[in-house]
N, C-alpha and C positions, 0 to 999 in steps of 0.2 A: 503493499499499500504506500502511495507517495506521502511524503512529509506532511504536506498540507492537510489530506484526508486524515492521518494519523492525529496531528494535532486539534483538528476539529472534533473528532470522535473522542480523544481523551477530555476534552472540555465538556462535551455533553456527558460522558460517563461520569465525570465528578458531580455534575449538578444531577443526575439520574440517582447517584448514592446517598443524596441528601435525604435522610428520612423525615427531616422536618417539613418536607413540601408535600402538597397533597397528593394522594396516590394517583389521581388521573394525569397530572402533570408529569410524575415520574415515570408513568407508563409511556407517555408521549415522547418524552426524551428518550427513553430506551428504544423505542420504535425507530425514531429518527437515526440514532446512533447506529443500530443495526442496518438500516437501509444504506446509510452512507457508506458503512464498511462494506457491505455488499456491492455498491455501485463501483467504488474505488476498486475492487478486485476484478469486476468485469470489464472495466475500462483498460486493464492491462492485458486483455485478450487480443488474438490476432482479428482481423476484419472478418465479417461474415464471408465465407466461400462455398455456400450452398444453399439450399431451401431451408425455410424455417427462420424464425426470429433469432436475432442475436441475444444473448443473455443480457447485456446492458441496458436493451429496450425494457425489460421487464422490471430489472433493478432500478432504472431511472423513473418508471411510473411509480413503482412502490416508494421512492424518495419522494416524490412530489405529493402523494397521498399522505405521507408521514409528515411532511412539511405543513401541509395545510391543516392536519388534525391538530398539530401543536399550536398553531395560530389561535385556535379557539380555547386553550386551557386557561390561560391568564395573559393580562397586558401589564409590561411587555413579556412575550413568551421567552426571550432570552435576553442576557445582558447586550446592550446596543451594539458594540463591535463584534461579538460573537454572531448576532443576528445578520450584520452585514455581510460578514465573510461567509457564512452558510449560504446566504442568498445569492452571493456572487458565485460561488463555487458550484452551485446547482445549475445557475444559469450558464456557465462554461460546459457543465457535464452534458446537458441536454444535446447540443449540436455534436458533441464528441461522441456520444453514443448513436446519433444518427450516422455519423461517417463510419463507425465500425459495422452498423448495420447495412451499409450500401445505399443509404437513402440521402447522404447530405454531400454537400461541396468536398472534393477531394477524395471520394470515396474509392477504394481499391476495386478494379474491375472482379467480377465474379469469376471464379475457375471451377473446373469439374472436380479437381482433387489437388490438395496441397503437396508438393514435392516434399520428401523426407529432409531435404536439406533447406527447409523453408527458413527465411530470416526471422530474428527474434521478434517476439510480439510487439506490435506498436502500442506504446503506452498512451492512450489519448487522455492524459491528465489535464485539468483545468490550469491556466497560466498560475505562476506563483503570485503571491500576495504578501503584503509586508509582514503579516503576523506569523508566517510559518517558520518553525524552527526545527532542527532534527530531533530535539527531544520530543516526546509524546505529550508535552504539557502546553496548555494555552498561557503564553507568557506576557500578553500585552498588559502594560499597566491599567490601562482604563478598564480591561475586562476583570482584572482583580479587584477594582475598586467596586465594580458592579456585583461581583460575586460576594464581597464583603458586606453588602448593604441590598441584599434582595428586597423586592416589594414584600411587605407582611401579608402572609395568607390568612384567611379568616380562621379563627380558631377551631370552627367546627370541621374543617376540612383537614386539619392537621393530624396525622394518625401516628400515635406512639408505637415503638417497637420494644417488645421485652426480651428479656433472656430467658426463653421458656424450657421448662424440663420436663420430661416425661418418664413415668415410672409404672410400675404394675406391682400386683400381688396376688398370689394364688397358694391354696395349700402345697407343701413340700411333697406329700405322698397321696395318691388317690387310688382306690380299688377299681379294678377293671369293671366296666358297665356303671360304675356309680356317677351321678352328677355332682358337680361343684361349681363354685363361683369364681371367675377371674376378673379382677378389676384393674382398670387403667387410670392413670390421673395425669393431669397436665396442669402445671403451676409454675407461676414466675420465681426466679431466683430469689432467695430469702423466706419462701412461703412454704418450707418442706414440712413444717409441723402443722400447718393448716391443712396440707395436703395428707399428711399421715391420718388426721382426724378424720377424713372422709372415708377412709378404708374400714372394712368390716372386720369383725373378730371372727377367728382367733388368729388371724394371720394379718396384723395390720402393720407390719415392718414395711417400709418403703425404701427401696434402693433406686438411686438415679438410673435409669436406663439409657438416656439419651437427653440431648440438649442442643438447642438451636434458637438463633435470634427470630423473632416471629412478630410480625406486625399485626396491630389489632384489627379485628374485622375480618381476619383470614378464615377460611372455612378449612377444616382438617377432617379427614376421613380415616378412621382406625378400623382395620381388619384383623381378626384374630383367625389363626390357622394352625394345623398341626397334624402331623401324620397320625398321631393316637388319640386326637381330640376333636370332637364335632359339636356344634352347636345342639343343645337339647331343645325339644318340643318345636322344631322348626324356626328357631329363633335365628335371626340374621346374623352372618359373621361379621357384617360391617356396620359401624355406628359412625355419626357425625357429630361435630360440634363447631361452634364459631368462637375463635380466641378473642376473649375481652380482656386478658390481663390478670385474670382472677382464677383459683382453683377450679377445676372441672373433673367429676369423676364419671367414668362409664363402666358398665357391669354386663358380663355375660354369663348365662347358664350354659355350661359345658357338661359333656360327658366323656368320660374315658371309654376307648372302644373296647369291647368285649374281646378277650382273648389277647390283648395287648400286655406287655409288661416289660420292665426295666425303665431306663430314663429315656425321656422324650421332651424335645423343646416344643414349648408353647410360644408361637411367634405372634407379636403384635406390630402391624406395620403402620406408620403415620404418613399419610400421603397428603400432598397438596395438589389439587387438580390432576390426579392420578399418578403423580410421581413420589415414590417413596422418600421422605426426607428423614425418617428417623425409624430405627428398629429398637424394640425392646423384646429380649429374649428370656424366658422362664424356663429353667431345667425341672421338669416334675417327674417323680418317680410313680410309675404305675405298678402296684403291689397289692396282693390279694389281703394282706394283713396291715392295714395301717396303724401306726401307733395311736395311742389315746390323745396325745398331746403332741402332734407333729410340729416340728418347728416351722417357722415361716419361710417361704422360699425367697432366695435373694435373686434380684435382677442382675442380669450380666451388663456390665457398663458397655456401651457402644459409642464409638467416636462418629460423629456426624459429619457427613462430607461437606466440605467448604468449595470443592472445586469439582466440576463435572465436565464431561466430554459427550457431546451430543452427535451421534453417527446417524446419517440420513442420506437419502439420494437428494439430489438438488432440486428435483421436481416438487419435492415435499417440503421446500425450505419454509415457506410461509406458514403452512399447518404446524410445523416444528417449532417455528418461533412463538405461535399461539400457545402451544401446548408448556413450553418451559417458562413464559412470561411470569407466572404465578410465583415461582419458586425462586426466580430471580429477583423480584421486588419483594415478596412477603418474606421470604427467609434468607434473602442476601446470598444466594449460592452463586458462584461465578461459575458461567456454563460457556465452554468453549464452542461456538458455532463455526465450523470451518466451512471454506469456499472451495475446498480442494477439486471438486468435479469442473471448477473453472479455470484450473491453472494447468498449463501444459507440462508433460513429462513428469519426471519425479522431483521436480525442484521444490514442490510442496511437501514431500514425503518427511524430511527430517523434523520440520516444525510438528507435523501430526504425531511423530514418535515421540517428541519431548512432550506434547499436550497430553497424550494418552497416558505415559509413564507417570507423568506428575497429577493425574486425576484421581480422586478418591471414590468416584462414581462413573460408571459408563453408561449412557442412556441409548439403547438401540430402538430408533423408531423404524418399525418393519412395515413394509409395504410391498407392492407388486414392483415398483421402481427400485426399491431397496434390494429386493431380491435379485434383480438383475445387474447390480452393481459391484463390480471387482473391488472398488474401493472399499466400499461398506463392508465386505467379507474381509478384506485385509485389516481394517480396524477393529472387527470384534474379535478376530483370531489374535491379533496383537494384545487386546484387552485381556482375553483369556489367560494369555501367556504371562503378561506382565502384572496384572491386577487380580487375577483370580476371579473364578465365577461369583463369589459372594458379592463382587462390587458391579455386577452387571444387573440391569433392568431392561426387559424387553417391553417395548410400548407399541402395539399394532396401531396402525394408523387406517386400515382397512379391515372389514369385518370378514372372518374366515380364512385370514391368512395363517397357514402353517408356520411356525418358527423354522429357524435354520435348524439343519440336522445336529449340528454341533451343540445347540442350546435347547433342544427339544425337551429336555428334561427340566428346564427352569420354568418357574411361576410366570406367567404371563398376565399383564392387567387388562385382559379383554373387559372384564366387568366395568371399569371405569369409562369405558366408551359410552355405553348407555347413559351413565351419571353424567358425564359432560354433556351430552345432548340434552339431558332434562334441564340442567342448568341454563343451557343457551337459550333453549325454548322458554323458560321461565323468565330470564332477563329479557328477552325480546318482548313477551307479553307485558311485562311491567312498564316498559317504555312506551307501548302503545295506549 
């Protein structure tokens, strides 16, 4: 990405990460930064040499939509120097994208096929402007002054973020076929005793199983599962709540499967918009003779991912951006969204290797297009090798898609697709 685009995107990301701003404004800033990053990558591609649209055209249209969406969030939408430079960069990028597509002045004549010794890609980047710097920080003094004194946001639109903790409790020993209660609690840091008071006896000991920064108003879905445990009486394995910065308890009536024995894990997965952001694991012994006063089970501590890698086909990019928006804003998780399908040869591969190896969570967005992508296959195979299967999550974008053979045994988040659809319909109905 050219230095100008890098500087602009870094400035937008800095504003996006300010949790004191209204959530709608942060989302609009994130969308524009994503779109600019994508457009800058497509402008480094060779000109169009065959039928079909050049990727820069779709990227340029998304930039325009993101720019217009930002204008309606607050006035002024950006510090004035940054506002001017973004507008100038976008104005220069539009004709550059048209040239690459063969629709503008100076377009390269279309060829049937490109020779193997084709010249390096034409970088159709906008002209340099005064603010650009090699460093990825926006360094104009005027911009710094504007950032230091942003227009005050209405109090009711400023959403706090809490250091949220998740824990669980269940009996340490359960007889086969017997019902028992498993409980889950979410609470802010410092409120452990309040959370403990919510738990039932005789297993009211609470151990922190996970922690993550969380924005108030975020909806979380908690799903309980385990090879030796099933919900009792048709009870749903998934429950939901909205985080408001105060302790919350959920409870499930479960049953240990008849004929099971030995230690088994009860898994509680905490998800935002279908993406698991926290896991709590309870080792429970299934034994025929449970002691009269079984000690409370202790939850295993889990490190919450702060860096994630999203693997997807370029055709699914906008759908993937929508899927990861919530965890990026509500939980502050850094998600690497690559544009590798737009880069020639293997020049992009070393950076992909570094990003995958440094990630704590690998999100595979599976679709018909992803199944045909050799790059996507290379990414998940490297993730299995370097991160281990415990760090992988498969998120189908299309119903009925079978997972990759190498990952067929992993849990897929199919059920969340219907949940997302219901939420989208509910939100659309509320706006009408």
